[in-house]
N, C-alpha and C positions, 0 to 999 in steps of 0.2 A: 187311763193311768193317772195317778195322783201326782201332786207336785213333789219335787225332790230338791235337795240342796247339793250342789256340787262340792267337791273336795275343797276347791278354792274358797267357796262361800263359808263352809264349815270352819276352815282355818281362820278366815277373817273374823268370824264370830268369837272364836276362842281368843283371838288377839284383842278384841274389844273387851272381853271379860277380864283379861289380865290388866288392861289399863284401868278398868273400873275397880279392880281390887287394890290397886296401889295405895289410894288414900286410906284404906282400912288397916294397913299394917304400919307399924312404927318404924321399920327400916327395910331396906332392900333385902337384907339377909333373911328376915322373917318371912317376907313374901317368897323368896327363893326356896326356903325350906318347905313352905306350904305347897308351892308348885311342884316341888320334887316328888311329892306324894301322888301326883296326877297319874291316872292310868288311861292310856290311849288305846282304843280298840278300832282298828282299821280293817274293814272287810271289803274284799273285792270279788265280785262275781266271776266265776271261771270263764264265762263266755262273753264277758263285757267287751273285751277288745275286739275279738273276732266278729261279734254281732254288730258292734259299732262300725266296723270297716265294711261289713256286708251292706249296711244301710246307705253307704255313700253311692253317689251316682258314678257311672262309668268314666266320665271325664275326670272327676276328682281322683278316682282310683288310678287312672293312667298317669296323672300328674304326681300322685303320692303313692308309690308302691307300699305294700304292707310293711316291709322292714322299716321304712321311713316313718310310716304312720305309728307303728308300735314304739319306735324310738321317741317320737314326740309325746306320746302318752306317758312313757316312762320318765321323760324329763320333767313333765308337769307334776307327776307324782313325787319325784325326787325333790323338786323345788318346794313343794308343800311340806314334805317331811323336814326339810332344813328350816323352814319357817317355824314349825312347831318346836323343833329342837332349840331354835334361837330364842324362843319365848320363855324357856325354862331357866334353870340354874345358871347356865352359861351366859345368858343375856343379862343377868342381874349382877354381874361382876362389877367391882369398883375400880376406879383409876386414881392415880395420883395427878392432881391438877395444880399447876403453879400459876398463881395470879400475880402479875407484874403491875404495879401501880405507883402513882406519885412520881412518874418519870417523864421523859420527853423523847420525841422521835428525832434521831439523827440519821436521815435517810431511812434505812430499814432496821437500824439498831435502836433499841429502847434503852436509854441510858439514864443514869442518876436516879434510878427508881428503887423501890422496895419490892420485896417478894414475900409471899405467904403461900404455904402449901396446904392442901386439904384433900382428903379422900372423898370422892364423889361417885355416885352410881352412874352408869352409862345411859340411863334414861332420864337424866336431869333435863328439865325444860329450860327455855331461855329465861322465863320469868323467875324460876327458882334460882338460876345462876345469878341473875341481877340482885335478888334479895340476899343471897349468900355473900356476894361481893360487898355489898353495903355493910353487912354485919361483920365480916372478917377484916376489911380494910378500915372500918370506922370512918369512912367518908361521909360527911354530913349530907344526907339526902335532901335536907331543906335548903341547902345552898348549891348543891351540884347535881346535875344529871351525869350519868356515866355512859360511856360508849365503849363497847367491847370489840377487840380486834384479834384476829389470828394471823399467823404468818405461814405461808406454804411455798414450797419450791416447785416451780413450773418451768420446764424447758431450760434447766440449768441456771435459773435465776429465781430469786426470792420475791414473793409478792405479799403485800399486806391486804387483808380483806376484812370487811365489816361483819361482825357477828350480831344478828338481829332477829333470827328465827330459830325455832326448834331444830330445823334441818341443819342450820349452821353449827349447832352444838353437836349434833350427830356426826357432822363432817370432821370436827375436831377429834372426837373420840375414836374415829376410824383410822386415825393416823397411827403409823407403826411404832412411833416412839413410846418408850415406857412411861415417860412423864409428859402429859399434855400441858400446853401453855396457852394462856390468854393475856392480853395486854389492855390496860384500862386508860382511857382518856377522860378528862373531866370537862364539863361545860358549866360555867357558873350561871346560876339562875338569876335573872334580873326582872323584877316585877312580874313574876309568874311565867316568864319566858326564859330563853337561853341565848347565850352569845356564842356563835359558831366558832369552832377551833379552840375553845378553852380560853378566849380572851377575857380577862377579868376587868377591863376598862369599859365604862358605860359611855357610848358615843351619843350624846344628846344633840338633837337638831337645834340650831339657833332659833330664837323667837322670830327673827326676820323671815325665816322660811314660811312659818305659818301665816305671817302678815301678808307676804307677797302672794301666797296661795289663796288667801281669802279675797284679796283684791282682784286676782285673775278670775276667780269663780264669779264675782259680782259682775265683772265686765262681760263674761261669756253669757251670763243670764240676761243682762240688759240687751245684748245683741239679739 
């Protein structure tokens, strides 16, 4: 028998194709329109399930009766159909994103800030969100690094979490609220580095520190 591609593998290949197509289209809507013309042909051999079950050893058959086995096959099939469906028009929808910036944290409240809204696609990457935030807020990227946060309710209390990966962006977009929100902190750059917590004061070490350090090093070397 020759090699074959499982349904899981074929679905993954299509997913990769969709990702590779994204840079070739000017907008999520154009890509969605293109994908909406896709035609999927899924063929299943009539005897695939029963033949596959017959090839199992007796111990496995006893542990997995045929109804349970067929249900597992059906579930995997259903999961892949949902994956294919999710990669089409429905997965290219846009969301309203509220960007809160130039504010400060009072416990878990972001106060005294400004807000700007934007329509974004739900496949926005972390780097794309950072670039968009600099552009919309007009924060000087030569002076400041930006840190992104989200807020989520866990066990009846709210928690702030750092947004720094593509998966974190996906986490925000899966929220049930109609408007997604992110919050921006700034860190001022100093000499090519940053000062944690947004502190805009430069804390320089006194010259005596370096003098004492040099003397200590000379003593250690002489010993």
